C-alpha positions in Angstrom: 0.0 0.0 0.0 3.1 2.3 -0.4 1.5 4.1 -3.4 3.4 7.2 -4.5 1.6 10.5 -5.1 2.7 10.3 -8.8 0.9 6.9 -9.0 -2.2 8.2 -7.5 -2.1 11.2 -9.9 -1.8 8.9 -12.9 -4.7 6.8 -11.6 -6.9 9.8 -11.3 -5.9 11.3 -14.7 -6.6 7.9 -16.4 -10.1 7.9 -15.1 -12.0 10.4 -17.2 -15.2 10.3 -14.9 -13.2 10.7 -11.8 -10.8 13.4 -13.0 -13.6 15.4 -14.7 -15.5 15.6 -11.5 -12.5 17.4 -10.0 -11.6 19.7 -12.9 -15.2 20.9 -13.3 -15.2 22.0 -9.7 -11.8 23.8 -10.0 -13.1 25.7 -13.1 -16.4 26.6 -11.3 -14.6 27.7 -8.2 -12.4 29.9 -10.2 -15.3 31.5 -12.0 -17.1 32.0 -8.8 -14.2 33.8 -7.2 -14.1 36.3 -10.1 -17.9 36.6 -10.0 -18.1 37.2 -6.3 -15.3 39.7 -6.3 -17.3 41.7 -8.8 -20.5 41.3 -6.8 -19.0 42.5 -3.6 -16.9 45.4 -4.8 -19.6 48.0 -4.0 -20.5 46.8 -0.5 -19.6 49.4 2.0 -21.1 48.4 5.4 -19.2 46.2 7.9 -21.7 43.4 8.2 -22.4 43.2 4.5 -18.7 43.0 3.7 -18.2 40.4 6.4 -20.9 38.2 4.8 -19.2 38.8 1.5 -15.8 37.7 2.8 -17.2 34.5 4.3 -18.9 33.7 1.0 -15.7 34.4 -0.9 -13.8 32.0 1.3 -16.0 29.1 0.2 -14.7 29.0 -3.5 -11.3 30.0 -2.4 -11.0 27.0 -0.1 -12.6 24.7 -2.7 -10.3 25.6 -5.6 -7.3 24.9 -3.3 -8.7 21.6 -2.1 -9.8 20.3 -5.5 -6.3 21.1 -6.9 -5.0 19.0 -4.0 -7.3 16.2 -5.0 -6.6 16.3 -8.7 -2.8 16.3 -8.1 -3.1 13.3 -5.8 -1.8 15.3 -2.8 -4.8 14.7 -0.7 -5.9 11.3 -2.1 -4.7 8.0 -0.5 -5.0 4.3 -1.1 -6.5 2.2 1.7 -7.3 -1.4 2.2 -10.9 -2.1 3.2 -11.3 -4.1 6.4 -13.0 -7.5 6.8 -16.8 -7.3 6.5 -16.7 -4.5 4.0 -18.2 -5.4 0.6 -14.7 -4.7 -0.9 -12.8 -6.4 2.0 -9.1 -6.8 1.3 -9.2 -4.5 -1.9 -7.2 -1.4 -2.2 -9.3 1.7 -3.1 -8.8 5.4 -3.6 -9.7 7.5 -0.6 -10.1 11.2 -1.5 -9.7 12.3 2.1 -9.0 15.8 1.0 -12.8 16.4 0.6 -13.0 16.3 4.3 -10.4 18.9 4.6 -12.5 21.1 2.2 -15.6 20.6 4.2 -13.9 21.3 7.5 -12.8 24.7 6.2 -15.6 25.7 3.9 -18.9 24.5 5.6 -18.2 26.6 8.8 -18.0 29.6 6.4 -21.4 28.7 5.0 -22.8 28.5 8.5 -21.1 31.7 9.6 -22.7 33.5 6.6 -26.1 32.1 7.5 -25.7 33.1 11.1 -24.6 36.6 10.2 -27.5 36.9 7.8 -29.9 35.8 10.6 -28.1 38.1 13.1 -27.7 35.0 15.4 -26.2 35.3 18.8 -22.6 34.2 19.4 -23.5 31.1 21.5 -25.5 29.6 18.6 -22.9 30.6 16.1 -20.3 28.9 18.2 -22.5 25.8 18.6 -23.2 25.4 14.9 -19.7 26.0 13.8 -17.9 23.7 16.3 -20.5 20.9 15.8 -20.0 21.2 12.0 -16.2 20.9 12.4 -16.7 17.9 14.7 -19.0 16.4 12.1 -16.4 16.7 9.4 -13.5 15.4 11.5 -15.4 12.3 12.6 -16.6 11.7 9.1 -12.9 11.7 8.1 -12.2 9.1 10.7 -15.0 7.0 9.4 -13.6 7.1 5.9 -10.0 6.2 6.9 -10.5 3.4 9.5 -9.2 0.2 8.0 -9.1 -1.9 11.1 -12.8 -2.5 11.6 -15.8 -2.2 9.3 -18.0 -1.7 12.4 -15.9 1.2 13.7 -16.3 2.9 10.3 -20.0 2.9 10.9 -19.6 3.9 14.6 -17.8 7.1 13.5 -20.3 7.7 10.8 -23.1 7.6 13.4 -21.1 10.0 15.7 -20.7 12.3 12.7 -24.4 12.2 12.0 -25.1 13.0 15.6 -23.1 16.2 15.3 -25.0 16.9 12.1 -28.2 16.7 13.9 -27.2 19.5 16.2 -26.3 21.7 13.2 -29.7 21.0 11.7 -31.4 21.9 15.0 -29.7 25.3 15.0 -30.6 25.9 11.3 -34.2 24.7 11.6 -35.2 25.8 15.1 -33.0 28.5 16.4 -32.0 30.8 13.6 -35.4 31.2 11.7 -36.8 33.4 14.5 -33.6 35.4 14.6 -33.8 35.9 10.8 -37.4 37.1 11.0 -36.5 39.6 13.6 -33.6 40.9 11.5 -35.8 41.3 8.4 -33.9 38.5 6.5 -36.5 35.8 7.0 -37.3 35.2 3.4 -33.8 34.8 1.9 -32.7 33.0 5.1 -35.6 30.5 4.5 -34.5 29.9 0.9 -30.8 29.4 1.7 -31.6 27.3 4.8 -33.8 25.0 2.7 -31.0 24.8 0.0 -28.4 24.0 2.7 -30.4 21.4 4.6 -31.6 19.4 1.6 -28.2 19.3 -0.1 -26.2 18.6 3.1 -28.5 15.6 3.7 -27.1 14.2 0.5 -23.6 13.9 1.8 -24.2 11.1 4.4 -26.4 9.3 1.8 -23.5 9.3 -0.7 -21.1 8.2 2.0 -23.3 5.2 2.8 -23.9 4.2 -0.8 -20.2 4.9 -1.9 -17.1 2.9 -1.5 -16.7 4.2 2.1 -20.0 2.5 3.1 -21.9 -0.2 1.2 -19.9 0.2 -2.0 -23.0 0.4 -4.2 -21.4 3.3 -6.1 -17.8 3.3 -7.3 -15.3 6.0 -6.5 -15.8 8.0 -9.7 -19.6 8.1 -9.5 -19.4 9.0 -5.8 -16.9 11.8 -6.7 -19.4 13.2 -9.1 -22.1 13.1 -6.6 -20.0 15.0 -4.1 -18.9 17.4 -6.7 -22.5 18.1 -7.8 -23.6 18.7 -4.2 -20.6 21.0 -3.7 -21.5 23.1 -6.7 -25.0 23.7 -5.5 -24.3 23.9 -1.8 -21.3 26.2 -2.2 -21.3 28.2 -5.4 -25.0 28.5 -6.0 -25.6 29.1 -2.3 -23.0 31.9 -2.2 -24.3 33.5 -5.4 -27.8 33.7 -4.1 -26.6 35.1 -0.8 -24.4 37.8 -2.3 -27.0 38.8 -4.8 -29.5 39.4 -2.1 -27.0 41.2 0.2 -25.9 43.5 -2.6 -29.5 44.4 -3.3 -30.5 44.8 0.4 -27.4 46.1 2.0 -29.3 48.4 4.3 -31.2 45.5 5.9 -28.0 43.8 7.0 -26.1 47.0 7.7 -26.8 47.1 11.4 -26.8 44.4 14.0 -29.5 44.3 16.6 -27.1 42.8 19.1 -24.7 44.4 21.5 -21.1 43.4 21.9 -22.2 40.9 24.6 -24.4 39.1 22.0 -27.7 40.2 23.6 -30.4 42.1 21.9 -31.2 45.6 23.2 -34.5 44.3 24.6 -32.5 41.9 26.7 -30.6 44.7 28.6 
């Protein structure tokens, strides 16, 4: 299993379906960076610009991460444990995707939290649970000693995900309504929740789980979700912020994180 980076690179390059799933994302991330730069150049207020920066970081992280994947830098070869449908076989493990999600999905949540004018405690909860979700998902993908433990870590990751869903579906909608951003928040929340639910489904159906889908098809599934959950999400967010900058210009909260009515 001492596969070199050059060998992994050649394996990826020789699989048109797999490599195209990565190059398409690199191209769209690059286009998104240029588009978002143009969309945010006229923003002047602090909160609007902060939302813009968080949205910009999403394609910036993605283009770096996908370049790592296509080069073989963040792709490994692991041997599946006994009990796995591919037990004993060596398969590509694009673990760099988890690095992408660990760095980019907190930015998506931060942007949503800023849009909703959420308090710091709920922002901290959502972001830390999200990071924990990604890290334990990485553990589930890389464990080669036990098929059962792969699913144990997958379950732990899903538990963290449930906390994130709770914040998105229960806590932040009321904040967004009070901030005057309820309609756009509802649209972006629905987009985020529906698409993010697709990631654990792909994990379970892909080589990491039941191996119903091969590595290339799973990669396209993840790439498709990334395109919608990242670039389309950020575009819709920035378009609304640019047209409604006054609504997000002022926070209702004090430095302590409380609303004026709480004082």
